[in-house]
C-alpha positions, 0 to 999 in steps of 0.5 A: 801674789797669794796675799790674803784678803783683809778678812783672811788677814784679820782671821789669821794668827798674829805675832804676840806683839802689840805696838803702842804709840805714845803720843806720836804726832805725825799722821804719816808716821802712824800710817807707816807704822800700821803698814809695817804692823800689817807686814809683820802680822802684829796683833794690834796697834794701841794709839795713845794721847795725841796720836791720831786714829783712823779714819784719816786721809793722812794716815791712809796715805802711808798705811795704804789700807793697813789701818783697816786690816790691823786691829787698833784701839785708842787710849787718851792716856798711855798709862791707862793703855799700859795698865790694860796691856799688863793686865792682859799679860803683855811684857812692856818693851820700850824702844828708847835710848836710856841708861841700862837699855839692851842693844836690839841685836842682843834681845831674844824675845821668848816665844811663850810671851806677849810683848807691848812695844812702845814707840814714842813721840818724834821729839820727846821719845817715850814718856819717862813715866812709861819708861819707868814701868818697862820690863825692858828698854831696847836700843837700836845700835847706830853709827851715824851722827844723829843717833836717832831714827824716824819713829816709823823706821825704828818700828820696822827695825824693831818689829823685824827682830820680833818677827825673825825670832818669833816666826820660822816661816812667813805665815807660820802659826803664832801663839794665841792670845 
């Protein structure tokens, strides 16, 4: 099928996006997010707080090996992770329903910027202290009665928006970090 090996994928250019998991509790969600990050060539996953880290059989069950192809790092505190990413030049984007959030379909990521997309806990969402430091908050428009999606589904929807705007073709070259 012409897919790269893990080594080839690690060496390939990545989309200028890091995904930050703010206290995501489900190992299945973490694994699914790793798999989505592999699909969209995300630069790295930043695991924070109670978010579990590889190696883990439960993460592997849904990641299907993507935990080995996608770069990741861990911070005990999400604020520390945010400080590090902002110092590296990332714009902080929280995926959260808050007053003043921008609807995802109106968001236009800029090709010369790097983004840290923060996804929150399955029950509590992104911590308010993190939302308060965001450069922008995005909201996925919804029409149903629940007005929320599973965090791994939300990750896929939001990352597609970045991917479609920041790449013209599959395997395109992304700006270097």
